[in-house]
C-alpha positions, 0 to 999 in steps of 0.5 A: 472507494473501489473495493481492490482499492478498499483491500489495498489500503486495508492491507496497508493499513496492517503492514503499516501498523506492523512495521511500526510495531517491529521500529519501535521494538528495535529503537531505543527512547530518545529517538527519531519518532517515525510518522505512521501515515508517512509509512502507510502512504508508502506501503499504499502507493507500493501495494498498488505498483505492485497490483498495476505489475501484477496487471501487467505481468499477466498480459493486462492492458492500459484499459483492465487497470482502470478497470479493476481499481474503478477508474474512468479513463 
């Protein structure tokens, strides 16, 4: 896995765990349980999109996005 993707994944794990802890602290017993994986995947996708937007905002190209994430065209 590309180092940049690994860093974003680690950040997503951390943010998803924190969000679930905060969410669980605000709900009473008997409420539906939130699926950790769905929160993790959402956070991971959001971080990838933000990273791509940052590259584009700094006048990057699609080639730079592919290179940044180690994806071959």
